[in-house]
N, C-alpha and C positions, 0 to 999 in steps of 0.2 A: 316796761311799765304799762299797765292797763289804765287808760284815761277814763274819766267819767265826765261826759258832756251833759250839762243841764240846760234844757231849752223847752219851750212850749211844744207839745207833741204833735199838734195838728198843722203846723205851718213851717215853711222854710225859714222865713224871716232872717234876722241877723245871725242866727245860729248856723245857717247854711254856709256862711263863709268859713266857719270853723270846721264844719263837716267836710267841706271840699279839701281843706288842708290835711285833715286826718286821713281822708280816703286816699288822696294822692300819695301821701307818705306811707300808706299801708300800715298805719298805726292801729294798735289794738285798743278799741274804745267801746264804751257802752253809752247809748243814747238814753240816759236814765229815765227821763220823764215819759218815755214811750213804753216803759215796762210796768209791771204790777207795782203799785204803791210808789211809782216814780214821782208823780206830782207831789205827793205828800212829802217825800224826801226833799224835793227841790224847794218847796215852800218852807219847810223846816229850816233849811240852811239859810234862806234869806231872812227868816225871822229870828235867827239866833241872837241872843242878847249879849253875847260876848265874842271876843276874837275880832276877826275882820270879815264880817258877813258881806256878801255881794249885794248890791242895790237891786239888780234885776238880771234875769238871764239875757244872753248866754253867760255861763261861767263854767270853768273847767277845773276839775279836781285832778291834780297830778301828784300822787303821793300825799304828802301833808299840805301841799300848796293848794289854795283855792284862788283862781285867777278870774277876775271879772272883766267885762268890756271886750268886745270883739277884737279891736285892734291890739289890745294888750295881750289877749290870748294868742293871737297870731304872731306877735313879737316873740313870745315865749316859744311857740312851736317852731317858728321859722329857723331859728339857730340850731334847734335840736334835730331837725328832720331835713336838712339841706334845702330848705325853702326860702333861704335868705343868704346874702353874702356872709363870709366869715368875718370880714373887717367891720369894725364898729361903724365907720362912716357909711358903709353899704347897708348895714342893718337899719340905721336911722333913716336912710333914704327910702328903703322899702316901707318902713313904718310910716313915714311921711305920706307916701303914696296911698297906703291903706287908710290913713286919716282923711285923705281927699276923697276916697271911695265912700267913707262913712258920711261925709258931708253930702255927697250926691245921693246916697240912699235916703237920707232924711228929706231931701227935696222931692224924690220920687214919692215917698209916702204922703207928702203934703199936697200932691196933685189931687188926691181923692179925699183928703181930710185937712183942708187948709184952715178951717176955723177951730178945730180942736179934735183930739183923738177920742174924747168921750162922746162926741156926737156921731150919729149915723151918717153915712154918705148921703142918704136921702134928705137929711136936714141941711145940706150944704151944696146942693147940686150946682147952683148958679156960681158960687164962689169957686167950686172945683173946676168948672168949665173955664172960668177966667184964669185960674192958676195954671191949668194945664196948657192953655195957649201961650202963656208967658214962659212956661217950662220948656216947651218945644222951640219957641222962638229964640230964647236967650240962654237958658241954662244947659240944655242938652248940647248945643254947639260949643258952649264954653268948656264943659267938663270933658266930653268925648273928643273934642278938638284938641284939648291939652294932651290926652293920652295918645292921640294920633300923632301929634308932633314928637312926643317922646319916642315912639316907635320908629319914626322916620329918622330921627337923629342918631339912633344907635344900630341901625341896620334892619329894623322892622320885624325882628323875631319875637323877643319878649321885652318887657318894659325896661329891664336893666341889662339886656344883652342876649347871650345865647342860652342862658340857664333860666328855667322857670322859677318864679318866686310865688309866695302866697298872694301877692298883689295881682299877679296875672290870673290866678284862680278866681280872685274876687272880681276882676274885670270881666272874665268869662260869665260870671253870675249876673253881672249888670246887663250884658247883652241878652242873656237868656230871659231875664225878667222883663226887659223892655219889649222883647219880641212877644211875650205873653200878654203884657198889659196894653201895649199899643201896637198891635201887629201892622196896621196900615201906616201909621206914622213912622214906625221903625223901618219898614220896608223901603219907604221913600228916602229915609235919611241915610241908610247904610252905604249908599254909593259915595257918601262924603267921608267915610271912615274905613277905607279898605284895609288899613293896617290893623285896626281894632278887630275887624271881622276875621282877618287872617289869624290873629292871636286866639280869638274865640275857637276857631276851628282846630288849631293845634292843641289847645287845652282839651277840647272834646275828644280828640283822638288819643290822648294819653291813656295807656292801658287801664290804670286803676280808676281814672275818671270815667272812662267809657263803661267799665263794668259797674261802677256806682250808679251812673245814670240809667242803666238798664235794670237795676235792682229795686226791691221794695224798700230799701233804705232811703231812697230819694223820694221825699214827700212831693206830691204834685203841687204845682201852683194853684192857688185858690183865692177866693175873695175875702179871706180872713188875714192874709199876709200883707207884706209890704207892696208887692207888685200885684195890682188888682185890675182886672179887665172890666171896664164899663164902656159899653158901646158908644155912649154919648160923648165920651172923652177922646175917642179915637177916630175923629172925623176931621 
């Protein structure tokens, strides 16, 4: 099956978690909105007046199925590409981990846009500074500490044991994004999460992921995405 991924063409964003799963699996897919008339096709699907149109990207077209929401897409892909356990309980556990990642991603976004997504960062600098301080004092230790404990409890290789899942790929992206957005803060914090950093390095070394990161399919981090680097927030 050739999948069609629909997401904004200029940013990694939430679509990147899906891209990582597709790339690791060696799946055949088109990143539709990055091609000619791809944006028009994406907007047309969202604005459809019948059927089950997605609310927002990312969404994935798999045959006749159109699946929206990052965690929902990964739940679908995980069982079909050996990126989740076969048993239902294991699949739900990995899905639960992915939903926790999704919660964290929202908190990352709110460091630079705490008052509203429709406002520019420049309109909320003071609030962003205050939110970022709380984020690094309370939220980063809470989330990454949770994943660190999970790794220690099962041997420290991947979140669910010896086999990689899409949740591990997503945690890799979290580390990559925090290193970009907050290089100074993240460098100081990494000594507290050696297991998470080890997982990141194992994912980065996986052949398909390594090739993807070196390709032009990997969109560079930038200040239009979720992870944004503002010097004033990284001190």
